[in-house]
Backbone as CSV, one residue per row, in Angstrom:
resi,resn,N_x,N_y,N_z,CA_x,CA_y,CA_z,C_x,C_y,C_z
1,MET,1.206,-1.288,-0.448,-0.146,-0.190,0.113,0.625,0.837,-0.141
2,GLU,2.080,1.578,0.597,3.022,2.370,0.914,3.363,2.576,-0.431
3,LYS,3.827,1.372,-0.923,4.158,1.434,-2.942,3.746,2.193,-3.977
4,ARG,1.875,2.286,-3.256,1.149,2.542,-4.494,1.114,4.413,-3.475
5,VAL,1.312,5.049,-2.949,0.733,5.882,-2.490,1.720,7.490,-3.655
6,PRO,2.972,6.803,-3.773,3.662,8.317,-4.775,3.569,8.013,-5.828
7,VAL,3.116,6.978,-5.939,2.492,6.837,-7.723,1.337,7.709,-8.069
8,LEU,0.068,7.351,-6.966,-1.030,7.923,-6.846,-0.840,9.838,-6.340
9,PHE,-0.244,9.975,-5.788,0.622,11.642,-6.013,0.739,12.147,-6.880
10,LEU,1.315,11.216,-8.051,2.147,11.727,-8.832,1.194,11.483,-10.409
11,CYS,0.297,10.677,-10.242,-1.066,10.780,-11.550,-1.863,12.129,-10.773
12,LEU,-1.957,12.751,-9.501,-2.835,13.665,-9.384,-2.526,14.956,-9.770
13,ALA,-1.172,15.123,-8.995,-0.053,16.138,-9.784,-0.603,16.282,-10.894
14,TRP,-0.045,15.287,-11.684,0.108,15.524,-13.285,-1.509,16.043,-13.956
15,MET,-2.356,15.517,-13.238,-3.763,15.879,-13.737,-4.047,17.400,-13.058
16,MET,-3.895,18.017,-12.134,-3.684,18.993,-11.550,-2.935,20.077,-12.739
17,LEU,-1.739,19.017,-13.639,-1.253,20.278,-14.165,-1.669,20.521,-15.247
18,VAL,-1.940,18.968,-16.090,-2.949,19.830,-17.507,-4.551,20.161,-17.174
19,VAL,-5.059,20.233,-15.846,-5.901,21.327,-16.294,-6.011,22.209,-15.925
20,ALA,-5.049,22.605,-15.622,-4.168,24.670,-15.154,-3.903,24.405,-15.740
21,SER,-2.718,24.068,-16.940,-1.401,24.762,-17.791,-2.759,25.772,-19.082
22,PRO,-4.457,25.728,-19.627,-5.232,26.349,-20.039,-5.272,27.999,-18.963
23,MET,-5.270,27.703,-18.657,-5.944,29.006,-17.709,-4.364,29.699,-17.504
24,VAL,-3.411,28.847,-16.917,-2.099,29.432,-16.871,-1.588,30.662,-18.368
25,SER,-1.764,29.968,-19.958,-1.569,30.437,-20.528,-2.691,31.806,-20.290
26,ALA,-3.902,31.672,-20.839,-4.965,32.789,-20.928,-4.354,33.613,-20.571
27,ASN,-4.068,33.511,-18.944,-3.599,34.390,-17.940,-2.621,35.509,-18.136
28,ALA,-1.466,34.495,-18.813,-0.356,35.895,-19.537,-0.715,36.286,-20.517
29,GLU,-1.647,35.278,-21.324,-2.469,36.836,-22.675,-3.365,37.367,-21.986
30,GLY,-3.960,37.131,-20.623,-4.465,38.549,-20.300,-3.277,39.364,-19.910
31,GLU,-2.771,39.136,-19.458,-1.549,40.053,-18.620,-1.293,40.718,-20.233
32,ALA,-0.718,40.258,-20.780,0.453,40.787,-22.588,-0.953,42.041,-22.469
33,LEU,-2.616,41.878,-22.518,-3.311,42.568,-23.329,-3.726,43.568,-22.821
34,ASN,-3.791,43.376,-20.906,-3.722,44.650,-20.057,-2.729,45.627,-19.707
35,ASN,-1.928,44.948,-20.742,-0.470,45.921,-20.249,-0.404,46.866,-21.891
36,PHE,-1.137,45.827,-22.425,-1.677,47.249,-23.787,-2.803,48.209,-23.546
37,LYS,-3.489,48.010,-22.629,-4.835,48.488,-22.257,-4.169,49.698,-21.537
38,LEU,-3.013,49.564,-20.782,-2.754,50.929,-19.568,-2.021,51.766,-20.561
39,LYS,-1.122,51.372,-21.462,-0.751,52.515,-22.640,-1.503,52.966,-23.684
40,LEU,-3.304,53.506,-23.253,-3.737,54.012,-24.134,-4.737,54.586,-23.188
41,GLN,-5.188,55.484,-23.867,-6.067,56.456,-23.487,-7.577,56.208,-24.558
42,ASP,-8.511,55.471,-23.221,-10.391,54.928,-24.327,-11.431,55.610,-23.371
43,PRO,-11.363,57.414,-24.554,-12.512,58.086,-24.202,-14.144,57.335,-24.538
44,LYS,-13.924,56.301,-25.155,-15.192,56.003,-25.407,-15.606,54.888,-24.037
45,ASN,-15.106,54.210,-23.525,-14.322,52.844,-22.665,-14.972,51.945,-23.398
46,THR,-14.454,51.520,-24.151,-14.479,50.668,-25.041,-13.615,49.346,-24.477
47,LEU,-12.810,49.919,-23.703,-11.764,48.018,-22.994,-12.887,48.267,-21.714
48,GLU,-13.703,48.509,-21.360,-14.538,48.771,-19.854,-14.103,47.193,-19.350
49,SER,-14.558,46.260,-20.412,-14.847,44.629,-19.392,-13.294,44.170,-19.710
50,TRP,-11.926,44.357,-19.727,-11.320,44.690,-19.906,-10.798,43.888,-18.435
51,ASP,-10.771,43.359,-17.576,-10.705,43.854,-16.549,-9.544,42.717,-15.713
52,PRO,-8.025,42.380,-15.487,-6.967,41.734,-15.297,-7.474,41.109,-13.954
53,ALA,-8.652,41.403,-13.396,-8.943,40.311,-12.204,-9.670,39.204,-12.066
54,LEU,-9.710,38.886,-13.383,-10.962,37.742,-14.358,-9.646,37.096,-14.479
55,ASP,-10.099,35.387,-14.678,-9.491,34.278,-15.025,-9.395,34.322,-16.292
56,SER,-9.331,34.908,-17.045,-9.065,34.519,-18.348,-9.710,36.203,-19.331
57,PRO,-9.113,36.729,-20.617,-9.535,37.261,-20.681,-10.540,36.437,-21.958
58,CYS,-10.783,35.839,-22.169,-11.167,35.235,-23.138,-12.960,35.528,-22.888
59,THR,-13.025,35.935,-21.830,-15.255,37.023,-21.568,-14.650,38.400,-22.067
60,TRP,-13.556,38.761,-22.544,-13.635,40.448,-22.495,-14.256,40.913,-23.485
61,PHE,-14.741,41.791,-24.255,-15.618,42.139,-25.599,-14.098,42.625,-26.445
62,HIS,-14.245,42.321,-27.650,-13.508,42.007,-28.771,-12.575,42.158,-28.292
63,VAL,-12.616,40.543,-27.873,-11.516,39.576,-27.717,-12.134,37.819,-28.235
64,THR,-12.000,37.275,-28.530,-12.236,35.874,-29.534,-11.134,34.800,-28.625
65,CYS,-11.623,34.008,-28.727,-10.559,32.877,-28.275,-10.981,31.747,-28.380
66,ASN,-10.022,30.592,-28.975,-10.477,29.304,-29.153,-10.572,28.490,-28.062
67,LYS,-10.722,26.720,-28.392,-11.445,26.098,-27.528,-10.680,25.855,-26.076
68,GLU,-9.398,26.118,-26.372,-8.300,26.428,-25.222,-7.679,27.357,-24.762
69,ASN,-9.246,28.540,-24.741,-9.156,29.514,-23.990,-7.584,30.323,-24.762
70,SER,-7.186,30.356,-26.193,-6.096,31.283,-26.160,-6.648,32.316,-27.283
71,VAL,-5.954,33.828,-27.285,-6.885,34.343,-27.756,-6.253,34.643,-29.169
72,THR,-7.218,34.126,-30.472,-6.678,34.166,-31.759,-7.027,35.763,-32.452
73,ARG,-8.105,36.307,-31.825,-8.884,37.585,-32.486,-8.902,38.798,-31.492
74,VAL,-8.677,40.210,-32.251,-8.128,41.698,-31.053,-9.518,42.140,-32.598
75,ASP,-10.074,42.730,-32.225,-10.652,43.729,-32.995,-11.220,44.568,-32.416
76,LEU,-10.235,45.995,-32.762,-10.597,47.119,-32.325,-10.652,48.196,-33.599
77,GLY,-11.400,48.112,-34.486,-11.265,48.863,-35.027,-11.966,50.427,-35.088
78,ASN,-11.674,51.288,-35.166,-12.610,52.650,-35.224,-13.058,52.230,-33.668
79,ALA,-12.090,52.502,-32.480,-12.371,52.391,-31.552,-11.870,53.660,-30.486
80,GLY,-11.367,54.419,-31.418,-11.153,55.778,-30.511,-10.376,55.545,-29.060
81,LEU,-9.219,54.748,-30.152,-8.425,54.945,-29.403,-6.962,55.609,-28.928
82,ALA,-6.369,55.906,-28.067,-4.924,56.996,-28.064,-3.898,55.969,-27.810
83,GLY,-2.452,55.937,-28.140,-1.671,55.476,-27.467,-0.394,54.538,-28.502
84,GLU,-0.048,53.656,-27.701,1.187,53.351,-27.962,0.836,51.394,-28.234
85,LEU,1.543,50.822,-28.839,1.328,48.930,-29.271,2.328,49.096,-28.224
86,VAL,2.954,48.065,-27.850,3.216,46.970,-26.553,4.273,45.764,-27.990
87,PRO,5.298,45.743,-26.644,6.063,44.315,-27.498,5.255,42.591,-26.774
88,GLU,4.503,43.249,-25.534,3.706,42.087,-25.142,2.322,41.296,-26.390
89,LEU,2.262,42.129,-26.866,0.871,41.835,-27.619,2.255,40.467,-28.939
90,GLY,2.868,40.222,-29.050,3.668,39.026,-29.617,3.589,38.268,-28.629
91,GLN,3.812,37.656,-27.127,2.377,36.911,-26.584,1.726,36.003,-26.646
92,LEU,0.935,36.542,-28.202,-0.481,36.073,-28.406,-0.074,34.690,-29.529
93,LYS,-0.056,33.770,-29.118,1.086,33.211,-29.945,0.170,32.745,-31.109
94,ASN,-1.351,32.495,-30.450,-2.605,32.225,-31.713,-3.057,33.069,-31.927
95,LEU,-2.721,34.087,-32.219,-3.334,35.146,-32.573,-3.491,35.288,-34.055
96,THR,-4.919,35.549,-34.914,-4.953,35.290,-36.403,-5.509,36.705,-37.002
97,TYR,-5.668,36.917,-36.150,-6.460,38.903,-36.263,-5.978,39.873,-35.596
98,LEU,-5.189,40.894,-36.023,-5.024,41.901,-34.927,-5.650,43.394,-35.840
99,GLU,-6.751,43.766,-35.174,-7.645,44.665,-36.133,-7.354,46.077,-35.270
100,LEU,-6.842,46.887,-35.342,-6.510,48.360,-35.067,-6.355,49.459,-35.199
101,TYR,-7.583,49.113,-36.941,-7.213,50.605,-37.417,-8.254,51.745,-37.478
102,GLY,-8.370,52.613,-37.868,-8.968,53.514,-37.932,-8.584,54.244,-36.634
103,ASN,-7.432,54.372,-35.542,-7.407,54.520,-34.151,-6.750,55.768,-34.199
104,LYS,-6.212,56.192,-33.014,-5.003,57.313,-33.060,-4.080,56.850,-32.467
105,LEU,-3.704,55.941,-33.138,-2.061,54.596,-32.015,-0.926,55.820,-33.071
106,THR,-0.219,55.981,-31.597,1.114,56.655,-32.221,2.143,55.456,-31.989
107,GLY,3.381,56.359,-31.993,4.685,54.999,-31.702,4.736,54.023,-32.648
108,LYS,6.125,52.993,-32.661,6.656,52.577,-33.756,5.148,51.591,-33.725
109,ILE,5.538,50.221,-34.345,5.400,48.808,-34.763,6.324,47.918,-33.628
110,PRO,6.305,47.251,-33.314,6.993,46.559,-32.285,7.945,45.563,-33.537
111,SER,8.719,45.284,-33.016,9.717,44.121,-33.624,8.669,42.988,-32.957
112,ALA,8.059,42.951,-32.536,7.784,41.587,-31.587,6.462,41.071,-31.821
113,LEU,6.091,42.209,-33.173,4.848,41.350,-33.528,5.505,40.435,-34.635
114,GLY,6.451,40.196,-35.285,6.902,39.009,-35.606,7.076,37.763,-34.947
115,ASN,6.817,37.318,-33.869,6.567,36.116,-33.265,5.103,35.782,-33.224
116,LEU,4.551,36.660,-34.401,2.734,35.891,-34.208,2.733,35.315,-35.233
117,MET,3.358,33.568,-35.142,3.647,33.048,-36.252,2.594,32.702,-37.078
118,ASN,1.737,32.741,-35.875,-0.193,31.842,-36.653,-1.551,33.035,-37.510
119,LEU,-0.418,34.530,-37.348,-1.297,35.857,-37.832,-1.379,36.484,-39.321
120,GLN,-2.578,35.850,-39.879,-3.576,36.397,-41.066,-3.939,37.292,-41.304
121,SER,-4.416,38.640,-40.779,-4.512,39.375,-41.332,-4.460,40.706,-39.745
122,LEU,-3.373,41.903,-40.232,-2.786,42.833,-39.611,-2.925,44.008,-40.247
123,ASP,-3.934,45.012,-39.761,-4.921,45.844,-39.915,-4.279,47.830,-38.953
124,LEU,-3.088,47.780,-39.565,-2.966,49.204,-38.686,-3.233,50.543,-39.061
125,TYR,-4.076,50.033,-40.239,-4.106,51.649,-41.092,-4.870,52.275,-40.381
126,THR,-5.152,54.040,-41.115,-5.148,55.235,-40.019,-5.510,55.422,-38.614
127,ASN,-4.043,55.503,-38.521,-3.723,56.091,-36.894,-2.025,57.033,-37.464
128,ASN,-2.206,57.336,-36.200,-1.048,57.666,-36.535,0.505,57.459,-36.346
129,ILE,0.584,56.189,-36.726,2.160,54.893,-36.400,3.287,55.371,-37.005
130,ASN,4.550,55.559,-36.413,5.889,55.875,-37.716,6.686,55.620,-36.877
131,GLY,8.039,55.427,-37.813,9.144,54.733,-37.284,9.215,53.526,-38.369
132,TRP,10.219,53.226,-38.406,10.269,52.617,-39.880,9.454,50.929,-39.721
133,ILE,9.346,49.960,-40.491,8.243,49.099,-40.514,9.152,47.799,-40.580
134,PRO,8.982,47.191,-39.272,10.093,46.226,-38.876,10.548,44.382,-40.109
135,ASP,11.602,44.625,-39.849,11.883,43.351,-40.892,11.538,42.100,-40.357
136,THR,11.152,42.080,-38.924,10.580,40.830,-38.294,9.427,40.132,-38.957
137,LEU,8.474,41.455,-39.067,7.276,40.911,-40.217,7.307,40.079,-41.093
138,GLY,8.795,39.908,-42.019,8.338,39.127,-42.628,8.682,37.996,-42.466
139,GLU,8.875,37.710,-41.313,8.520,36.124,-40.205,6.888,35.748,-40.354
140,LEU,6.041,36.346,-41.078,4.506,35.767,-40.482,4.602,35.206,-41.372
141,LYS,4.675,34.187,-41.726,4.304,33.416,-43.007,3.090,33.267,-43.119
142,GLN,2.327,33.395,-42.347,0.633,32.493,-42.653,0.090,34.568,-43.039
143,LEU,0.625,35.333,-42.659,-0.159,36.775,-43.217,-0.821,36.659,-44.649
144,GLN,-2.068,37.115,-44.603,-2.752,37.269,-46.133,-2.849,38.575,-46.373
145,PHE,-3.293,39.322,-45.302,-3.298,41.169,-45.160,-2.735,41.617,-44.332
146,LEU,-1.713,42.893,-45.236,-0.992,43.363,-44.817,-1.248,45.094,-45.355
147,ARG,-1.917,45.699,-44.160,-2.830,47.094,-44.348,-1.891,48.234,-43.208
148,LEU,-0.922,48.964,-43.769,-0.688,49.908,-43.076,-0.372,50.893,-43.302
149,ASN,-1.640,51.198,-44.113,-1.522,52.934,-44.907,-2.166,53.667,-44.404
150,ASN,-2.082,55.477,-44.532,-2.334,56.573,-43.780,-2.107,56.561,-42.349
151,ASN,-0.605,55.873,-42.606,-0.226,56.574,-40.884,1.072,57.082,-41.561
152,SER,2.688,57.903,-40.718,3.361,58.276,-40.569,5.021,57.135,-40.791
153,LEU,5.007,56.283,-41.697,5.107,55.180,-41.740,6.637,56.190,-42.468
154,SER,7.623,55.294,-42.080,9.277,56.080,-42.728,9.899,54.745,-42.972
155,GLY,11.162,55.591,-43.561,12.596,54.455,-44.532,12.022,52.936,-44.918
156,LEU,13.051,51.780,-45.425,12.528,51.210,-46.525,11.165,50.540,-46.158
157,ILE,11.103,49.845,-47.086,10.239,48.456,-47.483,11.083,47.079,-47.073
158,PRO,10.803,46.622,-46.263,12.311,45.684,-45.909,11.325,44.499,-46.523
159,THR,12.841,43.794,-47.615,12.861,43.105,-48.133,11.889,41.677,-48.139
160,SER,12.260,41.680,-46.593,11.673,40.370,-45.577,10.174,39.852,-46.523
161,LEU,9.511,40.894,-46.483,8.197,40.862,-47.035,7.686,40.067,-48.231
162,THR,8.811,40.255,-48.998,8.207,39.284,-50.185,8.240,37.857,-49.693
163,GLY,8.818,37.033,-48.637,9.024,35.945,-48.160,7.679,35.208,-48.245
164,ILE,6.360,36.034,-47.955,5.271,36.078,-47.499,4.400,35.229,-48.451
165,SER,4.498,34.240,-48.715,3.986,33.539,-50.029,2.782,34.079,-49.958
166,GLY,2.072,33.805,-49.108,0.237,34.059,-49.173,-0.464,34.975,-48.850
167,LEU,0.438,36.294,-49.059,0.147,37.541,-48.604,-0.749,37.796,-50.385
168,LYS,-2.005,38.373,-49.898,-3.137,38.354,-51.034,-3.531,39.740,-50.719
169,VAL,-3.501,40.821,-49.884,-3.705,42.374,-49.688,-2.459,43.064,-49.095
170,LEU,-1.986,44.095,-49.919,-0.834,44.807,-49.250,-0.851,46.633,-49.004
171,ASP,-1.263,47.122,-48.792,-1.424,48.483,-48.850,-0.545,49.682,-47.867
172,LEU,0.288,50.013,-48.452,1.237,50.607,-48.092,1.371,52.023,-48.218
173,SER,0.349,52.832,-48.789,-0.292,53.678,-49.383,-0.213,54.948,-48.581
174,ASN,0.151,55.984,-48.386,-0.296,57.326,-47.947,0.656,57.425,-46.264
175,ASN,2.557,57.119,-46.641,2.681,57.528,-45.954,4.545,57.459,-46.225
176,PHE,5.364,58.168,-45.455,7.020,58.399,-46.022,7.752,57.571,-46.337
177,LEU,7.526,56.637,-46.846,8.685,55.069,-47.124,9.115,56.419,-47.823
178,SER,10.865,55.306,-48.369,11.178,56.227,-49.320,12.400,54.449,-49.907
179,GLY,13.165,55.130,-50.802,13.892,53.796,-51.415,13.598,52.568,-52.305
180,ARG,13.564,51.880,-52.563,13.434,50.941,-53.665,12.200,49.702,-53.994
181,VAL,11.290,49.642,-54.140,10.393,48.706,-54.094,11.026,47.378,-54.286
182,PRO,10.390,47.168,-53.752,10.763,45.527,-53.493,10.015,44.477,-55.060
183,TYR,10.277,44.057,-55.630,9.599,42.900,-57.092,9.612,42.300,-57.496
184,ASP,9.689,41.638,-56.475,10.135,39.978,-56.193,9.676,39.061,-55.369
185,GLY,9.199,37.610,-55.611,8.129,37.262,-54.453,6.904,37.418,-54.496
186,SER,6.452,37.530,-53.888,4.991,37.866,-53.439,4.782,39.515,-53.873
187,PHE,5.558,40.218,-54.247,4.730,41.947,-54.453,4.817,41.758,-55.584
188,SER,5.557,40.490,-57.110,4.951,41.036,-58.558,4.137,41.024,-58.550
189,GLN,3.119,40.357,-57.681,1.901,40.889,-58.015,1.098,41.714,-57.157
190,PHE,1.425,43.095,-56.963,0.317,43.759,-56.741,1.218,45.188,-57.174
191,THR,0.058,46.515,-57.676,0.606,47.737,-58.042,1.212,48.432,-58.032
192,PRO,0.923,49.568,-58.503,1.296,50.763,-57.774,0.110,51.336,-57.002
193,ILE,-0.927,50.673,-56.739,-1.802,51.671,-55.481,-1.875,50.960,-54.461
194,SER,-0.584,50.412,-54.908,-0.255,49.616,-53.343,0.417,50.547,-52.431
195,PHE,1.060,51.190,-53.527,2.487,51.619,-52.825,2.369,53.298,-53.309
196,ASN,0.938,53.340,-53.330,0.604,55.734,-53.332,0.717,56.805,-52.514
197,ASN,1.325,57.817,-52.848,1.309,58.591,-51.712,2.991,58.184,-51.064
198,ASN,3.841,57.831,-51.474,5.113,57.708,-51.125,6.137,58.517,-51.931
199,SER,6.121,59.732,-51.472,6.876,60.204,-52.479,8.332,59.923,-52.941
200,ASN,8.413,59.435,-51.925,10.269,59.062,-52.321,10.823,57.980,-52.817
201,LEU,9.822,56.711,-53.110,9.576,55.457,-52.993,10.384,55.047,-55.067
202,CYS,10.806,54.367,-55.386,10.828,54.699,-56.833,11.149,52.409,-57.381
203,GLY,11.290,52.751,-58.377,11.323,51.019,-58.681,10.700,50.258,-60.197
204,PRO,10.775,49.733,-60.320,9.621,49.313,-61.812,8.522,49.248,-61.376
205,ILE,8.170,48.708,-60.071,6.561,48.468,-59.629,6.079,49.613,-60.036
206,ILE,6.222,50.876,-59.455,5.680,52.202,-59.545,6.083,53.284,-60.886
207,GLY,7.130,53.004,-61.963,7.454,52.687,-62.881,8.340,54.747,-62.670
208,LYS,9.021,54.327,-61.480,9.413,55.507,-61.253,11.621,54.939,-61.572
209,PRO,12.514,55.324,-61.350,13.658,55.297,-62.243,14.263,55.310,-60.557
210,CYS,14.927,54.778,-59.859,15.679,55.505,-58.958,16.696,55.611,-58.890
211,PRO,17.254,56.565,-58.074,18.518,57.221,-58.317,19.565,56.661,-58.858
212,GLY,20.470,56.897,-59.908,21.846,55.894,-60.313,21.632,54.666,-60.448
213,SER,20.796,54.044,-61.237,19.438,53.344,-61.528,19.253,53.638,-63.508
214,PRO,19.615,52.636,-63.948,18.706,52.525,-65.564,18.220,52.928,-66.238
215,PRO,17.310,53.741,-66.535,16.103,54.110,-67.482,15.525,52.538,-67.249
216,PHE,14.211,52.230,-67.449,13.479,51.480,-67.671,13.120,50.823,-69.190
217,SER,13.511,49.651,-69.683,13.266,48.988,-70.819,11.036,49.801,-71.311
218,PRO,11.085,49.934,-72.715,10.389,49.868,-73.382,9.410,48.909,-72.829
219,PRO,7.930,48.921,-72.904,7.389,47.956,-73.149,7.509,47.440,-74.037
220,PRO,6.634,45.955,-74.659,7.016,45.347,-76.200,4.992,46.566,-76.659
221,PRO,5.464,46.120,-77.584,4.341,47.122,-78.415,3.287,45.660,-78.547
222,PHE,2.267,46.575,-78.394,0.704,45.679,-78.364,0.418,45.039,-80.091
223,GLY,-0.492,43.531,-80.023,-0.587,43.269,-81.219,0.655,42.455,-81.746
224,PRO,0.632,41.956,-83.215,1.961,41.411,-83.830,2.320,42.588,-84.603
225,THR,3.841,42.227,-85.045,4.840,43.207,-85.326,4.125,42.788,-86.520
226,SER,4.374,43.889,-87.048,4.660,43.886,-88.823,5.408,43.339,-89.430
227,SER,5.912,43.067,-89.961,6.908,42.682,-91.268,6.803,42.804,-93.005
228,PRO,7.691,43.448,-93.030,8.119,43.538,-94.777,6.236,42.922,-95.785
229,GLY,6.758,41.353,-94.705,5.663,40.303,-95.959,4.214,40.761,-95.581
230,ASN,3.664,41.249,-94.070,2.273,41.191,-94.322,1.768,43.034,-95.005
231,LEU,3.233,43.645,-95.254,2.752,45.279,-95.726,2.488,44.726,-97.257
232,LEU,2.545,43.703,-98.426,2.435,43.247,-99.277,0.668,42.587,-100.014
């Protein structure tokens, strides 16, 4: 009987750990979101339900979770929020949609957002975000929608973004970006509209030669080429 007690104790301890682990994860994600809340001004009380005393953020408005109580969506578009993004958002490992468009967010895009390996949509458009686009966003291999337009972003467009093979929608327009627009990889499918109103951008996609580069080759003629035989 004495030999069975340690085994029974280990089994009970293991079961408690399994049951508790989703809650620990949920608490960690709730803490990450609360750190974001603390950096925000919320005149509309949109985040009133974000109570860090609760066991899980899955009961908060504008937050969606999966069956394992892990955050998969944060929907705060047009919420009247002001403030800055925080690196802790990169801890939401199962996040698929981060919708923060149409607010008054300022500051830089944290490089830690490159840790969101399941992210499919990153919508930060129509804010006041500045600084460079982090090269780490190229790590978001599941990303399909990247909309950073109508901000105050500057610097180069990271070539790492061309490696996101599933990227369907790209909008970097109405910023202060500069330098050559990458045109290989996934960027080959995008047109000048994705880069409009960035006066210091150049490259074949937007039809503006970069300083020191040779002029573009003229486009091929339309229709069949005439030959002397066709003129008879």
